C-alpha positions as CSV (number, residue, x, y, z in Angstrom):
1,L,105.2,103.9,88.8
2,A,104.9,105.9,92.0
3,W,102.3,108.3,93.4
4,T,102.1,110.8,96.3
5,G,99.6,112.9,98.1
6,A,97.7,110.0,99.5
7,P,95.9,110.3,102.9
8,A,97.8,108.6,105.7
9,D,94.9,106.1,106.4
10,V,94.8,104.8,102.8
11,F,96.8,101.6,102.1
12,Y,95.2,100.0,99.1
13,Y,95.2,101.5,95.6
14,E,93.8,100.4,92.2
15,V,96.3,101.0,89.4
16,Q,95.6,100.8,85.7
17,L,98.3,100.7,83.0
18,S,97.6,100.4,79.2
19,K,98.6,101.6,75.8
20,D,95.0,102.8,75.5
21,P,94.6,106.3,77.1
22,A,90.9,105.5,77.6
23,F,91.6,102.2,79.4
24,T,88.8,100.5,77.4
25,T,87.9,97.0,78.6
26,T,84.6,96.5,76.9
27,P,84.7,93.3,74.7
28,G,84.6,94.2,71.0
29,R,85.8,97.7,71.7
30,A,89.1,97.1,73.5
31,F,92.2,97.1,71.3
32,T,94.9,96.4,73.8
33,S,95.4,95.0,77.3
34,V,94.6,97.0,80.4
35,F,96.5,96.0,83.6
36,H,94.2,96.5,86.5
37,L,95.5,95.6,89.9
38,L,95.2,96.2,93.6
39,V,98.3,97.4,95.3
40,H,99.0,97.7,99.1
41,G,101.0,100.9,99.0
42,G,102.5,100.4,102.4
43,T,104.3,97.2,101.5
44,T,105.9,98.4,98.3
45,T,109.4,99.8,97.9
46,P,109.3,102.7,97.6
47,V,106.0,103.3,99.4
48,N,103.0,103.8,97.1
49,S,104.5,102.4,93.9
50,W,104.3,99.5,91.5
51,A,106.9,97.9,89.3
52,T,105.5,97.1,85.9
53,P,106.0,93.9,84.1
54,A,108.2,93.9,81.0
55,L,106.7,96.3,78.5
56,E,107.0,96.6,74.7
57,P,109.9,98.8,73.6
58,R,109.4,102.2,71.9
59,S,105.7,102.4,73.1
60,F,103.6,105.0,74.8
61,Y,101.9,103.8,78.0
62,Y,99.2,105.5,80.1
63,W,98.5,104.9,83.8
64,R,96.3,106.1,86.6
65,V,95.7,105.3,90.3
66,R,92.9,105.8,92.9
67,P,92.4,104.9,96.5
68,R,90.6,101.6,96.9
69,V,87.2,101.9,98.6
70,Q,86.4,99.1,101.0
71,G,83.0,97.5,101.2
72,D,80.1,98.9,99.2
73,G,81.4,102.5,99.1
74,T,81.3,104.7,96.1
75,P,84.5,104.5,94.1
76,V,86.8,107.5,94.2
77,A,87.7,109.3,91.0
78,W,90.8,108.2,89.1
79,S,93.9,110.4,89.2
80,S,94.9,112.3,86.2
81,T,96.3,110.1,83.5
82,F,100.1,110.0,83.3
83,T,102.1,108.8,80.3
84,F,105.6,107.6,79.5
85,E,107.5,106.1,76.6
86,T,109.6,102.9,76.9
87,P,113.1,103.1,75.5
């Protein structure tokens, strides 16, 4: 997964990936896993990207990204949700 349009002074990003387009993590309501991780976009190849783990074949996945706010700042809105299908 790769993203563009980030400000030059942003290095850390939160990335979510799931088969659930709502990214539900509430116990009792979640029906599938949600990968949620922190990525230093300046150390990835290519820049601002993340290589997913092995995924289920013939499945639709959804992902989104947002700049990581440091300290007690207000979280930034998530990007639009993107989708792809595994072969």
